[in-house]
N, C-alpha and C positions, 0 to 999 in steps of 0.2 A: 547689864544686858537685856537685850529687848527680845520679850517673848510673846508671842501670838500665834494662834491657831489658823491654820488653812484648810479650810472645807469648799465643798460644791455640792451641785447636783443633788438637792434635797427632793425635790420632785415630790411633793404633796399632792397627792391626787391620782395617784399609781392605783389601781384597784383591781388588778388583772386577775388576782386569786384571792382566796380567804373568804369570811363569811361577814354578815352583820353582827357586832358587837352587843348582847342583849343588855350590858351595863350603861353604855353609853348612847346606843344607837346609830354608830359610827362604824363605817367600813373596818375589818382587823387589819387592813394592810395601810389605811390611812394611820392607824393607831401607830402600825411597825414602825412607818418612817417618822411620825413626831416623837416615839418613844426615842429612836436613834438621834435626832436632833437633839431633844432634852439633855439625852446623855452627854454629848459633847457640850452644851451649854453649862451642864453642872460641872463638868472637869474645867471647863474657863473661869467660872467662878470660885470654884475651889482653889486652883493654881493662879488665881488673880494676874491674869495673862495682860498683857498691855493693849493689846486689839485684837477682834474677831475679823478676819476675812474671809468672805464669802464669794466665791467666783463663778456665782451666776445659775440658773434655772431653781427657782424656789418651787415653782408649781408645776404640774405636768402639763398646764396648756397658760396660755396669757389670761386666761378668764377663769380665775379661780375662784370658787363658792365661798360664802361666807364663813363657812365652817373651816375652809383650809386658810383662809386668811388669819382667821381668828386663833389658830393653833400655831401660825408661824409669827403672828405679831406678839403672842404671851411670851415666846422665848427670845425674842429680839427685846422685848420690854424686861426681861430679867437681866439681859446683861448690861442693858441701859441703867437698870436701879442698882447694878454693882459698879459702876463707874467705869464701863468697857466698851469703848468706841466701837463701833461696827460698819465696816466698808463693804459695801456691796457692788458687784460688777452685774449689769445686765446680761443675761442669757439668751438663746435662741429661743427657749421655753416660756422666757418671759417677755417676750417681745412680741405683738400683734401682725407684725409683719403686713400692716396697712397704714398707708400715709395719712398723718395726722393723728393718729390714737395712740394713747398713753399706752407703757408696759406696766406689767404688774409690780413694779417696785417704785415706781412714780411718788407713790402717795407717801411714801416714807421721807422724802426731800421735803414734803409740806406739813409734816408733823411738827410743832413748834418744840422740838426736842434737841438737846446736844448730844452728840457723838453720834449722830446716824448721817451716813455718806453713801450715796449712791452714783455709781458712773454709768450714767445713761449716753455720754458722750464721752470720748477719750481726752484724757486730761491729767492734771498733777495735782495731788494732794499732799500738802507739807502737814504732817500732824504730829503735834507735842502728846507724846506719851509720858507716863510718870517715871518712864527709865531711859527717856531722850527722845530725842527727833527724829521722823525717819519720813522719807518720800515714798509716796506710793503713784506710780505710772499705771492707769486705769485704760483697759481697752475691752470696750463692752463688744457683743456679738456683731460683725458686722453686717448689715442688712443692705437691702437694695433699694428700699423705699424711696430715699433721697437721690437716687439716678432716674426715679419714674419720669420726673418732670423735664428732666434735662434732654435736649432734644439731640445731642449727640449720641444718646446711648439708644435712641427709640429703634434703630435697625440692627443694634449689637445683638449677637445670639447668647446664649445662656452662659458659653465656656468663656466668651470675650468679657461679658459683665465680672464672672467670678474673677478672672485673671486681673481684670483691672481694679476689683477690691482688695485683692492680696498685696499688688503693688501698692497701693494708696495707704493701706494701714501699715505697711513695712515703713513707709515714709513717714509717716505719722508718728509711730513709735520711735523712730531715727531724730526726727525734729523734737519730741517731747524728751528723749534722752540727753539731746545737746543744752537742756535748760535746767539739767539738775545740777546741786550743787555736790560736787565731787566729796565733800567734808561729810556729808551726812548721809548714812546708809538709805540704799533706794532699793525697792522692789518692783515686778512689773506684774500686775495682776490683770489677767484679760480670760476670756472665753472663747477660746480660739482651735482650729485644728493644727496640730504640727504633725508633718508628712510622716514621721517615723513612728507615730502613737498607734496602739495597738486598741482597737474597736473591741467591743463586747456585745454579747447577743445581738439583740434587734438592730444595734447600731450600726453593723456591717452593711445592712442593704438600706437602711432607713436615712444613713447620713452620708457615708465614704461616696465622692465625685460629685457632692452638691455643695461643699464647704469650701470656702478659700482657702487655700492651703498656705502652711509658712513652714519655713525650714527651722531645725532646731537652733542653728548660728543666727537666725533671723531675731533670735528672742533673747538669746543667751549673751548680751552684750556684757562688755566690762563693766559698763558703769553699774550694774545690777546685782546685788547682792544674791537675789534669790525671784527664781520666775514660778508664780503661782497659777495654775491654770484649772477652768473648768470646762467642761464638754464631754470627754470622754470620761468612761465611766469605771475603768481601771485604774488602781493607782500604779504610777510608772514614773520613773525619773529619767528623760528623755536626754540628760548629759550628765550622765553618772561618773564620767572619767574624766570631767571637766567641769569649770567654776563659770558662772554659778548653775546649781541644780535648775533643770527645768521640768516642773513637777506637776502631775494631773492627781489630785487627791482621791479622785473617784467619787463616784455615787455613795451615798450613805446607808444604803440598804439594794438588796439585788433587785433589778427590776424584772428578767425573767429568766429562763431555765438556761439562756445562754451565759449568766452571770453565778450558775449554782455553786462553782468551785472557788470562787474569786473572794478574799478576804475584803469587807468594807472597814473604813473608819477616816480618820483626819489625819493631818500633818501638823506636828508640833514645831514649831521654827524658833529658834536662838540666833539672835545676832549680837556679838560681842564687839562693841566698839573700840574695846582696847587692842585687838588685832588689826593690824595692817593688809592681811591677806588671808583670803579665805576666812572671813568672820561670819560667813553664816554657816549652820549647821541645822539638821532636821532629822525628825524620828515619826515613822507612821505608826499611829496607834489604832489598835483592832479594835472595833464593837463589837459585841455580843449581839448577834441579829437572829432573824427566823430561819430556820435551815430549810434548802430546797434541796430535795433527795428525788433523783431519777433512776428507777429499778429497773435494768435491763435483764431479761429473762430468755435464754435460748432455749426454747420447749424441747424437751425429748420424747419419742414413743412410749418411751418404758412405763409411764406411769399417767395418771390425771393431769390433764393441762392447767385445771383450775388449780390443784394441789400444788403444783409445780410453782404457781406464781405466789398462792398463800406463805409457802414454806421461804421463798424469797424475801416477802415482807418482813415475815419473823426476823428475818438476820440485820434488819436495821432498826435505829430507833426512830422512829416517827410520830413519836407524840408531840404535837403541836405544830409540825413540819408540814410543808407544803410538798404533794407526791406526786410524781409522774411516774407512770409505769408503761414500760414499752416492751412488747413480749414478741418474741420471733417465731412462725409458725413452721413446722417443718414441711417440705416442699410437697406437694400433692396432697397435703391432709387438710381435714374440714378443721376449721376453729370452731371450738364448742365450748369455749372459756365462759363460767358463769360470771356475767359481770356482777351481779348482785352479791355473789359471796365474796368478789376482789372489793366491793365497796364497804361491805361490811368487815374486811378485814382491816380495812383504814380507818375504823371508826377514829381512833386516837388522834388522827391527823387533823389540823385545822381546815385543809383543803386537800381534795383529790383533783387536780388539776385536769389529768386527760389518762384515759387507759388507751394505749394505741398499738394495735396490732401491726405487724410487719411481714410481708410475704416476699419472695424474692420474683423478680419478673419473671415471667414465664417467657423463654425463648422461641420465638416463632421461627419454622422454617421458611427459607425462601421459596418463593413460586418460581417453578419451572420457566425458563425464558421461553416465549412464543412468539410466532411471527405468523405474518399473513401468507407467505410465501410455502409454508410448510402444507405438505398434502395429509390425506386421512392418515395414512400410515405412520409419519413422523409424528403428528401429532398424538396419535395412541401411544406410540412408543416411548415418548417422552411422558406422559402421563402415567403410564405402567410403571416406569422406572421409580417414579415417586411414592408407588406403593409397594416398592421392594418385590415387584412381579416380575419374573425374568424367565430364561428357558422355554421348553416346551408349553408351558402353560402361557406366557405372554404370547407365542406363536400362535396357539390355537384361539386365544382371544382378539388378537388382530384379525386373523382368519375370518372368524366368524362377525365380526364387526362389518368389514369390509363387503361379506355377503348379504348382510342386512341392509347397508348403506346402498349396494347395486340394486337390491328389491324395490327399496324407498323410491330409488330414482326412475325405476321401471313403472314403478304404480303412478308416480306424479306426472309421467309421460303418456302413461296411457288415458288420466282421466283429463288431459289438456286437449288429447285427439276428440275425445268425445264431446267436448265442448264446442269445438270446432265444427 
C-alpha cells in the first residue's frame, strides 16, 4: 500500500495578527504557521510515508524573506534526511506573475539533492517509492505571463484570456492523462480553482472571478486515483459521491476571521494496488492550531455597556487566542464603552485584533416632492405636512405667510419706484 500526505497553502509570512515573540524575535503568526508545518512533517517521518505532496503556496508572497525561506527549508530537509520524496506544485502566491522572473520554489530544482521535485510547468513524474511506483500529473497555477508576447492576445480582454487559459489547461490535462500507464496508480496534483469549491474569508473577494475555472468532471478523470488540489483554504471533497475524490486539503492555519470556524489539517492518502476498483482512500487529519474567537455582544440599557462586554469575554477561553470583539449599540444611545477596560480584560489573549462598534443605519425620511409650478400656498402646505402641522394651526400659518409675502412684494415695488 502506498501512503502519502497531501497538503497545501502553507502561507509562511502571514502576520496579520499576533505580536513579536521575545524568545526568537519572529512574529508569533509566522511561528504558528511554522509549527503547523512542523507537526505535519513530524507525522510524516513517524509514519514513514512514501512521499510528501505539497500543492502550492509555500509563502504569503513570491518574494519571501530569508527567515521565511529558512523555516520552510528546515522542514523540507528533515523530510529529505528521512528519505521521503517531496513533490511540489507552484501556486499563485509562489509565482511573481512577471515574465522571466523565477518563482519562489524554483531554487528547489537547483539543489544537489535527490527526492525534491517541483512542477513549475505541467508534466508527469514517475516516482519509484519504497511501496511501489506511482505517476503524478502536476499542474501549476495557470499564469498569463506567457501570453504577453503573443500578438494574438494583445487585443483580448481579461475574461477572454481567462477562458482561453481554462480551455488550454484542460487540454493539457487530457493530453497528459493519455500518456499514463494504466497499470500504475496515478494522481493529479494541481493549484487550481474548481467551480463548485467553497471560498473562505478574504478569498471571496480577492480570488473569485479572476481565476481560470474548472469543473470537477474535468479533473475527476477515470485514469486518476486521487485529485490533490491547493488554492482554496477550506478542506473539501468536490466529488464525494464519485471516484476519484477531488480534494482541497485547505490551508494549514487560519488566515483571517472568515476562517475562524474551520478545522485545519492535511490529508492522509492510501492507495492499495491490490484493488482493481476504487483503490484509493483518504482521511483528513486535524491540526491543533491557534484559536480565533469573535465575541458578539448585543448591548442592553439595563446595565453598564463596558461591564456587559467584560462579562461576555469571561465566558470564553481567550488564553493565547486571537480575539475580535463586535458590540451592537442600542438605537439612539451614546457609545460610552471604555476601550481601555476592554483591552485589560483581554490581556491573556495573544492578540486583540479589533473592537468594532455596530450601529443600525438611521432611516432618513424622504423629502417632500416639490416643483417650480407650485405657488406659495401649495409649497407651504407641503412643508407643514412634513412637520405634522394641520387644521386651524396650518391655516393660520399659511395666512400669515401670505400676508408677509404681500408686504414684502409691496415694499420691493416701492423701492423700485424711488430709484426710477
